[in-house]
Every structure is written in C-alpha cells, then in structure tokens.
N, CA, C and O of each residue as an XYZ file, in Angstrom:
768
protein
N      97.783     63.346     87.851
C      98.862     63.847     87.322
C      98.452     63.939     86.766
O      98.060     65.073     86.488
N      97.966     62.417     85.713
C      97.814     62.229     84.064
C      97.006     63.210     82.947
O      97.280     63.600     81.812
N      95.763     63.420     83.950
C      95.063     64.492     83.174
C      95.584     66.365     82.610
O      95.483     66.975     81.546
N      96.110     66.695     83.922
C      97.369     67.516     83.799
C      97.850     67.595     82.769
O      97.602     68.471     81.941
N      98.868     66.401     82.608
C      99.814     66.411     81.860
C      99.322     66.222     79.991
O      99.862     66.853     79.083
N      98.503     65.481     79.862
C      97.691     65.331     79.007
C      97.183     67.038     78.060
O      97.257     67.296     76.859
N      96.792     67.727     78.991
C      96.567     69.225     78.956
C      98.211     69.616     77.548
O      97.921     70.359     76.611
N      99.215     69.237     77.591
C      99.930     69.929     77.537
C     100.505     69.169     76.240
O     101.472     69.560     75.586
N      99.746     68.018     75.982
C     100.628     66.175     75.014
C     100.382     67.277     73.603
O     101.478     67.565     73.122
N      99.335     67.867     72.936
C      99.616     68.808     72.024
C     100.580     69.545     71.431
O     101.008     69.431     70.283
N     101.014     70.578     72.576
C     102.084     71.529     71.694
C     102.785     71.462     72.542
O     102.839     72.452     73.272
N     103.843     70.026     72.932
C     104.908     70.072     73.847
C     105.842     69.687     72.714
O     106.975     70.158     72.822
N     105.695     69.214     72.050
C     106.830     68.915     70.960
C     107.336     70.267     70.054
O     108.351     70.247     69.357
N     106.469     71.401     70.191
C     106.854     72.771     69.559
C     107.171     74.209     70.317
O     107.180     75.387     69.961
N     107.526     73.208     72.040
C     108.160     74.268     72.787
C     109.366     74.195     73.149
O     110.048     73.242     73.524
N     109.700     75.847     72.938
C     111.055     75.379     72.416
C     111.709     74.840     74.303
O     112.498     73.922     74.526
N     111.254     75.482     75.039
C     112.032     74.775     76.421
C     112.094     73.287     76.501
O     113.199     72.982     76.949
N     111.388     72.266     76.261
C     110.713     71.136     76.468
C     111.741     70.347     75.496
O     112.282     69.272     75.755
N     111.921     71.307     74.039
C     112.495     70.409     73.009
C     114.168     70.881     73.440
O     115.072     70.262     72.878
N     114.502     71.891     74.361
C     116.438     72.328     73.963
C     115.895     71.349     75.520
O     116.280     70.198     75.315
N     115.044     71.431     77.171
C     116.001     69.818     77.613
C     116.094     69.117     77.155
O     117.279     68.784     77.125
N     115.168     68.178     76.369
C     115.553     67.310     75.203
C     116.509     66.954     75.000
O     117.073     65.979     75.496
N     117.111     68.143     73.733
C     118.597     68.372     73.311
C     119.563     68.305     74.526
O     120.499     67.532     74.321
N     119.575     68.780     75.466
C     120.743     69.012     76.287
C     120.491     67.720     77.248
O     121.480     67.379     77.897
N     118.974     66.740     77.481
C     119.594     65.743     78.248
C     120.151     64.771     76.892
O     121.217     64.199     77.121
N     119.917     64.677     76.362
C     120.770     63.846     75.128
C     122.037     63.805     75.213
O     122.656     62.745     75.301
N     122.601     65.008     75.195
C     124.238     65.599     74.699
C     125.190     65.262     76.220
O     126.390     65.023     76.363
N     124.134     65.360     77.160
C     124.917     65.171     78.759
C     124.775     63.506     79.227
O     125.281     62.946     80.200
N     123.870     62.935     78.127
C     123.687     61.676     78.202
C     125.051     61.029     77.460
O     125.571     60.005     77.903
N     125.456     61.577     76.549
C     126.114     60.853     75.555
C     127.519     60.831     76.128
O     128.264     59.852     76.075
N     127.924     62.449     76.891
C     128.906     62.469     77.757
C     129.206     61.512     78.513
O     130.355     61.083     78.407
N     128.185     60.803     79.618
C     128.385     60.132     80.973
C     128.469     59.010     80.837
O     129.155     58.409     81.665
N     127.753     58.169     79.640
C     127.494     56.795     79.625
C     127.914     56.399     78.501
O     127.496     57.187     77.653
N     128.597     55.493     77.987
C     128.919     54.587     76.931
C     127.919     53.313     76.763
O     127.797     52.323     77.485
N     127.217     53.691     75.507
C     126.400     52.138     75.612
C     126.391     52.043     74.188
O     126.797     53.037     73.585
N     125.982     50.972     73.469
C     126.013     50.338     71.681
C     124.510     49.474     71.598
O     124.360     48.259     71.721
N     123.518     50.461     71.363
C     122.454     49.544     70.726
C     121.911     49.083     71.910
O     121.600     47.894     71.991
N     121.747     49.831     72.838
C     121.087     49.347     74.331
C     119.630     49.251     73.991
O     119.073     49.844     73.067
N     118.891     48.141     75.155
C     117.816     47.983     75.116
C     117.034     48.965     75.982
O     116.723     48.405     77.033
N     116.601     50.229     75.926
C     116.098     50.994     76.409
C     114.720     51.176     77.091
O     113.661     50.937     76.511
N     114.838     51.739     78.723
C     113.403     52.002     78.979
C     113.337     53.423     79.473
O     114.052     53.758     80.418
N     112.688     54.104     79.009
C     112.476     55.520     78.793
C     110.894     55.663     79.936
O     109.776     55.463     79.460
N     111.050     55.935     81.046
C     110.215     55.733     82.383
C     109.543     57.542     82.306
O     110.145     58.573     82.006
N     108.859     57.443     82.497
C     107.866     59.178     81.895
C     108.054     59.682     80.547
O     108.105     60.904     80.409
N     108.191     58.769     79.315
C     108.472     59.997     78.057
C     107.795     60.753     77.878
O     108.234     61.537     77.038
N     106.941     60.976     78.201
C     106.287     61.802     77.670
C     105.732     61.532     76.105
O     105.257     60.445     75.775
N     105.870     62.766     75.116
C     105.702     63.025     73.711
C     106.705     61.963     73.573
O     106.267     60.919     73.091
N     107.911     61.985     73.874
C     108.950     60.943     73.012
C     110.427     61.798     72.721
O     111.548     61.350     72.478
N     110.089     62.793     72.812
C     111.409     63.853     72.802
C     112.682     63.411     73.025
O     113.651     63.593     72.288
N     112.642     62.645     74.382
C     114.577     61.852     73.982
C     113.971     60.753     73.583
O     115.032     60.137     73.478
N     113.079     59.870     73.228
C     112.627     58.576     72.720
C     113.273     58.356     71.262
O     113.949     57.391     70.907
N     112.736     59.993     70.158
C     113.634     59.849     69.332
C     114.969     60.089     69.298
O     115.496     59.260     68.556
N     115.580     60.676     69.658
C     116.620     60.959     69.800
C     117.264     59.859     69.987
O     118.176     59.506     69.238
N     116.828     59.111     71.114
C     117.845     57.459     71.145
C     117.250     56.344     70.071
O     117.593     55.169     69.948
N     116.343     57.016     69.404
C     115.813     56.044     68.773
C     116.965     55.291     67.625
O     117.219     54.097     67.462
N     117.491     56.451     66.968
C     118.260     55.446     66.437
C     120.077     54.914     66.929
O     121.022     54.265     66.480
N     119.800     55.481     67.774
C     121.461     54.232     68.465
C     120.810     53.727     68.993
O     121.194     54.467     69.898
N     119.997     53.039     69.497
C     118.915     51.825     70.552
C     119.034     50.666     69.642
O     119.353     50.800     68.461
N     118.803     49.652     70.136
C     118.110     48.068     69.597
C     116.542     48.690     69.646
O     115.757     48.954     68.735
N     116.415     48.825     71.324
C     114.884     48.729     71.715
C     114.566     49.814     72.416
O     115.382     50.172     73.265
N     113.442     50.520     72.258
C     112.899     51.055     73.813
C     111.658     50.738     73.273
O     111.117     50.520     72.189
N     111.296     50.836     75.127
C     109.991     50.226     75.383
C     109.679     51.799     76.231
O     110.612     52.268     76.883
N     108.357     52.549     76.178
C     108.520     54.097     76.754
C     106.846     53.833     77.394
O     105.787     53.443     76.904
N     107.173     54.155     78.357
C     106.540     54.621     79.378
C     105.552     55.817     79.768
O     106.203     56.663     80.382
N     104.327     56.156     79.642
C     103.899     57.547     80.298
C     102.256     57.057     81.042
O     101.589     56.107     80.631
N     101.922     57.837     82.028
C     100.798     57.921     82.402
C      99.953     58.808     81.544
O      98.750     58.751     81.796
N     100.269     59.503     80.719
C      99.130     60.447     79.930
C      99.553     59.663     78.461
O     100.586     59.299     77.900
N      97.853     59.639     78.170
C      97.332     58.807     76.955
C      98.190     59.968     76.072
O      99.371     60.005     75.730
N      97.296     60.703     75.904
C      97.335     62.063     75.133
C      98.736     61.914     74.689
O      98.815     61.617     73.497
N     100.118     62.063     75.445
C     101.176     62.271     75.396
C     102.438     61.223     74.843
O     103.619     61.325     74.510
N     101.143     59.899     75.001
C     101.927     58.237     73.991
C     101.056     58.393     72.972
O     101.367     57.854     71.909
N      99.654     59.227     73.050
C      99.447     59.021     71.740
C     100.323     59.759     70.850
O     100.464     59.268     69.730
N     101.145     61.192     71.198
C     101.682     61.926     70.044
C     102.920     61.195     69.650
O     103.395     61.395     68.533
N     103.700     60.029     70.816
C     104.669     59.641     70.732
C     104.081     58.387     69.525
O     105.035     57.972     68.867
N     103.063     57.890     69.225
C     102.843     56.982     68.699
C     102.884     57.532     67.257
O     103.474     57.009     66.312
N     102.084     58.797     67.239
C     102.683     59.294     65.852
C     103.447     58.910     64.805
O     103.313     58.571     63.630
N     104.754     59.163     66.055
C     105.840     59.548     65.380
C     106.169     58.303     64.576
O     106.818     58.434     63.538
N     105.786     57.160     64.963
C     105.662     55.351     64.235
C     107.629     55.323     64.491
O     108.489     55.062     63.650
N     107.723     55.532     65.306
C     109.579     55.290     65.512
C     109.716     53.431     65.456
O     109.054     52.671     66.162
N     110.590     53.081     64.585
C     109.716     51.648     64.378
C     110.714     50.693     65.929
O     110.833     49.468     65.963
N     111.093     51.328     66.651
C     111.768     50.065     67.339
C     111.568     50.211     68.664
O     112.142     49.620     69.579
N     110.524     51.224     68.732
C     109.668     52.013     70.413
C     108.190     51.065     69.818
O     107.554     50.723     68.822
N     108.274     50.997     71.239
C     107.135     50.804     72.209
C     106.230     51.480     72.981
O     106.697     52.500     73.488
N     105.058     51.235     73.241
C     105.101     52.056     74.443
C     103.843     51.648     75.184
O     103.042     50.869     74.667
N     103.639     52.230     76.543
C     102.689     51.408     77.381
C     102.067     53.084     77.802
O     102.433     54.223     77.511
N     100.984     52.518     78.607
C     100.056     54.181     79.254
C      99.425     53.432     80.443
O      98.297     53.036     80.736
N     100.636     53.413     80.989
C     100.283     52.670     82.576
C     101.290     53.405     83.595
O     102.465     53.635     83.309
N     100.687     53.744     84.815
C     102.170     53.937     85.871
C     102.811     52.721     85.901
O     102.843     51.796     85.090
N     103.371     52.903     87.099
C     104.919     52.238     86.510
C     104.944     51.376     88.433
O     105.540     51.900     89.374
N     104.173     50.082     88.530
C     103.905     49.033     89.397
C     104.233     48.205     89.459
O     104.612     47.556     88.484
N     104.255     47.761     90.786
C     104.578     45.553     90.703
C     103.486     45.353     89.923
O     103.812     45.073     88.770
N     102.128     45.394     90.138
C     101.092     45.315     88.946
C     101.575     45.277     87.600
O     101.401     44.342     86.818
N     102.439     46.771     87.276
C     102.348     46.918     85.755
C     103.670     45.894     85.069
O     104.055     45.262     84.086
N     103.804     46.085     85.691
C     105.622     44.824     85.962
C     105.250     43.159     85.657
O     105.984     42.415     85.006
N     104.107     42.808     86.201
C     103.752     41.486     86.240
C     102.905     41.235     85.001
O     102.946     40.138     84.444
N     102.016     42.383     84.486
C     100.994     42.244     83.624
C     101.121     42.572     82.227
O     100.195     42.392     81.436
N     102.972     43.358     81.686
C     102.933     43.809     80.534
C     104.584     43.723     80.014
O     105.647     44.294     80.259
N     103.983     42.457     79.002
C     105.947     41.628     78.787
C     106.146     42.657     78.590
O     106.155     43.057     79.754
N     106.394     43.782     77.818
C     107.405     44.733     77.388
C     108.360     45.322     79.307
O     109.374     45.997     79.485
N     107.550     44.758     80.172
C     107.979     44.915     81.576
C     108.847     44.108     81.720
O     109.715     44.286     82.574
N     108.832     43.007     80.913
C     109.951     41.575     81.873
C     111.127     41.497     80.854
O     111.499     40.332     80.708
N     111.940     42.557     79.978
C     113.153     42.880     79.509
C     113.758     43.303     80.648
O     113.294     43.831     81.659
N     114.955     42.970     80.313
C     115.753     43.245     81.697
C     116.712     44.428     80.332
O     117.298     44.287     79.259
N     116.370     45.453     81.222
C     117.328     47.035     79.986
C     118.491     46.994     79.988
O     118.780     45.847     80.331
N     119.620     47.711     79.762
C     120.659     48.122     79.864
C     120.798     49.503     80.498
O     121.560     49.983     81.337
N     119.541     50.064     79.614
C     119.682     51.788     80.684
C     118.211     52.162     80.628
O     117.445     51.995     79.679
N     117.944     52.722     81.870
C     116.746     53.249     82.113
C     117.137     55.052     82.296
O     118.028     55.518     83.007
N     116.153     55.829     81.408
C     116.241     56.977     81.274
C     114.896     57.573     82.176
O     113.989     56.787     82.451
N     114.854     58.426     82.438
C     113.617     59.375     83.601
C     114.089     60.975     83.510
O     114.837     61.538     84.309
N     113.548     61.478     82.496
C     113.439     62.959     82.083
C     112.511     63.667     82.683
O     111.310     63.529     82.450
N     113.143     64.726     83.750
C     112.484     65.500     84.550
C     110.945     64.756     84.939
O     110.024     65.475     84.550
N     110.618     63.879     85.405
C     110.007     62.903     86.074
C     110.121     62.226     87.423
O     109.269     61.501     87.936
N     111.511     62.630     88.015
C     110.991     61.840     89.503
C     110.473     62.811     90.695
O     109.817     62.509     91.692
N     110.982     64.102     90.271
C     110.313     65.121     91.004
C     109.228     65.302     91.145
O     108.643     65.883     92.059
N     108.695     64.614     89.869
C     106.554     64.575     90.201
C     106.003     63.778     90.751
O     104.808     63.724     91.039
N     107.434     62.544     91.108
C     106.530     60.748     91.235
C     106.033     61.229     93.374
O     106.653     61.722     94.316
N     104.560     60.664     93.138
C     104.350     60.500     94.545
C     105.300     59.830     95.837
O     105.425     60.200     97.004
N     105.720     59.033     95.312
C     107.224     58.286     96.327
C     108.553     57.692     95.283
O     108.879     56.599     94.819
N     109.020     58.949     95.238
C     110.426     58.978     94.490
C     111.242     57.194     94.920
O     111.539     56.329     94.096
N     111.376     57.143     96.085
C     112.013     56.340     96.985
C     111.606     55.106     96.068
O     112.292     54.739     95.114
N     110.201     54.399     96.530
C     110.220     53.199     96.192
C     109.851     53.018     94.111
O     109.934     51.984     93.448
N     109.569     54.055     93.752
C     110.006     54.515     92.315
C     110.948     53.293     91.864
O     110.694     52.246     91.269
N     112.496     54.006     92.536
C     113.455     53.903     92.060
C     113.788     52.571     92.242
O     114.389     52.036     91.310
N     113.448     51.673     93.582
C     113.501     50.469     93.641
C     112.990     49.648     92.647
O     113.801     48.770     92.351
N     111.559     49.579     91.780
C     110.927     49.479     90.864
C     112.050     49.531     89.656
O     112.658     48.501     89.364
N     112.194     50.245     89.260
C     113.394     51.156     88.294
C     114.722     49.893     88.418
O     114.818     48.962     87.618
N     115.773     50.144     89.723
C     116.359     48.893     89.432
C     115.665     47.555     89.572
O     116.582     46.740     89.673
N     114.690     47.022     89.620
C     114.640     45.925     89.568
C     114.400     45.790     87.801
O     114.757     44.726     87.297
N     113.897     46.692     87.034
C     113.971     46.273     85.486
C     115.545     46.835     84.950
O     115.474     47.230     83.786
N     116.439     46.911     85.332
C     117.838     46.905     84.660
C     118.237     45.413     84.761
O     117.928     44.511     85.540
N     119.236     45.518     83.416
C     120.008     44.338     83.147
C     121.375     44.343     84.391
O     121.498     45.265     85.197
N     122.185     43.306     84.346
C     123.032     43.622     85.311
C     124.020     44.473     84.837
O     124.351     44.455     83.651
N     124.418     45.063     85.484
C     125.237     46.293     84.796
C     124.602     46.994     84.168
O     125.265     47.577     83.310
N     123.306     47.293     84.188
C     122.850     48.346     83.726
C     122.315     49.676     84.963
O     121.932     49.767     86.129
N     122.592     50.490     83.832
C     123.039     51.546     84.035
C     121.399     52.754     84.464
O     120.571     52.720     83.554
N     121.135     53.375     85.279
C     119.891     54.334     85.566
C     120.206     56.008     85.074
O     120.926     56.330     86.019
N     120.148     56.840     84.489
C     119.917     58.160     84.045
C     118.564     58.465     85.057
O     117.571     57.746     85.171
N     118.799     59.547     85.639
C     117.568     61.038     85.644
C     118.147     62.500     85.263
O     119.222     63.100     85.261
N     117.150     62.654     85.029
C     117.366     64.341     85.329
C     116.053     65.259     85.817
O     114.916     65.248     85.346
N     116.364     65.719     86.453
C     115.546     66.746     87.389
C     115.795     67.837     88.003
O     116.919     68.279     88.240
N     114.359     68.515     88.400
C     115.083     69.867     88.214
C     115.563     69.957     89.932
O     115.051     69.237     90.790
N     116.733     71.074     90.242
C     117.667     70.981     91.793
C     116.786     71.684     92.469
O     116.212     72.745     92.222
N     116.742     70.651     93.723
C     115.445     71.536     94.659
C     116.725     72.626     95.769
O     117.910     72.295     95.749
N     116.431     73.421     96.330
C     117.182     74.589     97.056
C     117.635     73.333     97.898
O     118.745     72.814     98.013
N     116.299     72.986     98.497
C     115.523     72.336    100.024
C     114.704     70.946    100.010
O     114.195     70.390     99.037
N     114.715     70.634    101.045
C     113.740     69.260    101.214
C     112.498     69.083    101.127
O     111.749     68.140    100.873
N     112.319     71.214    101.635
C     110.943     71.073    101.994
C     110.354     72.112    100.748
O     109.323     72.769    100.892
N     111.427     72.150     99.158
C     110.566     72.663     98.071
C     109.276     72.504     97.901
O     108.538     71.848     98.636
N     108.985     73.072     96.972
C     107.661     73.181     96.492
C     107.826     71.837     94.931
O     106.988     71.097     94.415
N     109.160     72.046     94.673
C     109.663     71.407     93.086
C     111.092     70.612     93.472
O     111.960     70.788     94.327
N     110.876     69.636     92.379
C     112.682     69.310     92.453
C     112.988     68.325     93.363
O     112.113     67.931     94.134
N     114.114     67.864     93.389
C     114.681     66.917     93.929
C     115.728     67.321     94.853
O     116.258     68.242     94.231
N     116.372     67.199     95.984
C     117.379     67.920     96.666
C     118.821     66.440     96.123
O     118.568     65.235     96.096
N     120.361     67.147     95.734
C     120.861     65.890     95.689
C     121.103     65.114     96.533
O     121.201     63.922     96.243
N     121.310     65.673     98.150
C     121.210     64.514     98.752
C     119.949     63.514     99.292
O     120.141     62.721    100.214
N     118.525     63.653     98.554
C     117.419     63.132     98.480
C     117.483     62.021     97.337
O     116.754     61.033     97.434
N     118.151     62.141     96.501
C     118.540     61.418     94.905
C     119.188     60.757     95.760
O     118.620     59.748     96.179
N     120.488     61.057     96.278
C     121.273     59.678     95.999
C     121.910     59.229     97.154
O     123.076     58.841     97.229
N     120.558     59.344     98.632
C     119.996     58.230     99.579
C     119.141     57.808     98.966
O     119.292     56.711     99.504
N     117.811     57.524     97.875
C     117.231     57.065     97.134
C     117.500     55.732     95.972
O     116.744     55.007     95.325
N     118.985     55.859     96.110
C     120.164     55.589     95.035
C     120.898     54.681     95.722
O     121.607     53.891     95.099
N     120.850     54.666     96.760
C     122.098     54.423     97.362
C     120.430     53.278     98.259
O     120.207     52.265     97.597
N     119.823     53.382     99.059
C     118.565     52.743     99.413
C     118.501     51.473     98.546
O     118.429     50.272     98.805
N     118.558     52.251     97.343
C     117.996     50.875     96.420
C     118.981     49.987     95.720
O     118.768     49.308     94.716
N     120.147     50.102     96.442
C     121.249     49.166     96.145
C     122.256     49.765     95.161
O     123.450     49.515     95.329
N     121.876     50.499     94.197
C     122.856     51.236     93.626
C     124.435     51.679     93.431
O     124.874     52.586     94.138
N     125.083     51.180     92.689
C     126.368     51.791     93.015
C     126.710     52.655     92.356
O     126.009     53.508     91.811
N     127.983     52.508     92.332
C     128.970     53.968     90.853
C     127.985     55.301     90.651
O     127.894     55.999     89.641
N     127.139     55.470     92.166
C     126.477     56.793     91.724
C     127.097     58.118     91.872
O     127.783     58.556     92.796
N     126.716     58.664     90.775
C     127.335     60.430     90.519
C     125.858     61.338     90.453
O     124.726     61.038     90.073
N     126.493     62.672     91.051
C     125.320     63.154     90.377
C     126.369     64.751     90.011
O     127.492     65.030     90.431
N     125.492     65.507     89.131
C     126.385     66.604     88.689
C     124.838     66.982     88.084
O     123.793     66.331     88.070
N     125.272     68.681     87.468
C     124.610     69.557     87.369
C     124.509     69.943     85.996
O     124.389     71.162     85.869
N     124.523     69.007     84.453
C     124.952     69.158     83.636
C     124.664     70.524     82.437
O     125.219     70.677     81.349
N     123.378     71.584     83.229
C     123.020     72.468     82.755
C     121.465     72.779     83.091
O     120.624     71.981     83.505
N     121.285     74.395     82.747
C     120.295     74.902     83.165
C     119.413     75.847     82.474
O     119.843     76.745     81.752
N     118.308     75.654     82.681
C     117.186     76.324     81.709
C     116.626     77.687     82.784
O     116.278     77.962     83.932
N     116.861     78.261     81.364
C     116.198     80.047     81.385
C     114.629     79.548     82.023
O     114.057     78.573     81.536
N     114.070     80.292     83.088
C     112.550     80.319     82.977
C     112.001     81.517     83.635
O     112.616     82.046     84.561
N     111.442     81.744     83.422
C     110.149     83.563     83.644
C     111.365     84.170     85.350
O     112.116     85.109     85.613
N     110.903     83.028     85.983
C     111.698     83.525     87.160
C     113.731     83.199     87.505
O     114.331     82.685     88.449
N     114.084     83.677     86.487
C     115.495     82.863     86.027
C     116.195     81.569     85.860
O     115.727     80.722     85.099
N     117.143     81.389     86.435
C     117.978     80.117     85.768
C     117.324     79.206     86.693
O     116.814     79.616     87.735
N     117.322     77.541     86.223
C     116.407     76.632     86.920
C     118.095     75.700     86.756
O     118.691     75.896     85.697
N     118.512     75.106     87.408
C     119.600     74.052     87.364
C     118.695     72.625     87.412
O     117.699     72.112     87.922
N     120.020     72.342     86.314
C     119.322     70.050     86.207
C     119.698     70.124     86.859
O     120.065     71.219     87.287
N     119.944     68.788     87.567
C     120.120     67.272     88.118
C     120.600     66.935     87.327
O     120.506     67.606     86.299
N     121.539     65.495     87.307
C     121.677     64.737     86.583
C     122.301     63.229     87.692
O     123.343     63.169     88.345
N     121.720     62.675     87.615
C     122.428     61.217     88.704
C     122.855     60.573     87.329
O     122.624     60.974     86.188
N     123.517     59.505     87.745
C     124.059     58.009     87.027
C     123.911     56.903     87.970
O     123.954     57.090     89.186
N     123.742     55.779     87.448
C     123.352     55.102     88.554
C     124.113     53.954     88.329
O     124.512     54.200     87.191
N     124.672     52.685     88.672
C     124.374     51.195     88.230
C     124.300     50.274     88.890
O     124.059     49.174     88.391
C-alpha cells in the first residue's frame, strides 16, 4: 500500500477533494467531540491535512502513516507539537516506538480504515492506545454492502467497535463528497 500512496504525496495538499474532506472531517469532529488540548494519535495521517487543523488546538499529536513520502510532506510543515512515525501499526510497532506508549485522549483515522487488510484487528490495537475515557473517531467511505469493493458498512464498523469493547458507539453520515460517479457518502464513527 505504501508505494501507491507515495505516488500521491506531492500533489495531495493541493487536491481540492482531499482538502475539502479534511475540512469537513475537522468540522464534524468539532461538532461531535468536546476536547480541550488533547493528546492525539492521527492514524493514517497522510500528508497531515487533518493534523494541521488539529495542531493549534491540541497538546501533542503523534501522526503515523506507512507512506514515507506522505510523512515527508507532513514533516516539511514543521508543526511544533507533531511527531511522526513511518511504520504500519502493529503490536511490534507499539512495543518499539516510545511515541506509541502514550495514552491518547483522541485517536482519529480519516479515510484509512476501509483500506486496512484487517480492520477488526487494527481496531483492537487502536483501543489499546487510548487513555481511559479516550475517544476514537473514524471517517470512511460508506459501502452499500459487505461485498462492496470500496468502503465499510455501518454494520461492520459497529460490530468491530463493539467486539473491541468500545462503548457509546455512534455512527452517522456527517457529509458526502462529489466524485466522478456522483455523490459518495462518508461514514463517521465515534466511540469511547
């Protein structure tokens, strides 16, 4: 996956759809979650479009992406309270990287979970990174069925979060994006 995302890195921050998605995700986060200077883990951060928006209102952000070129673009932004990691999230990565030993108040995943090879296992890893009463928020493309080639269904997301023992799970559709084939709905899940 890293190689294909590397190909998008240099033009990502000027892609109107990517910028619009980050703006809409940030606005929906502000509407859904009360937080005051949290410690944030941005899982699958890409070039940091959402990280940039969160940096001024957070205490500290650890941003992780498996694409070296995406992380290079984020690092060039020199955000003072952001540290980056270029590794896939795994038990080994958590053990080996002291940045992942923090307990995060907020974990965000913007348009990344639908691309994971094992969404359910990754959700359990994410839960292990949260502080007590910490919040996980994900935005993904809403799939029309379980066998769709793209995105996640509400039922799969709800099942994964419940199986990982999250509580107060809510799922909604805060916005949509226009694409070449019409409107694409975005699913947002919030869980504690």
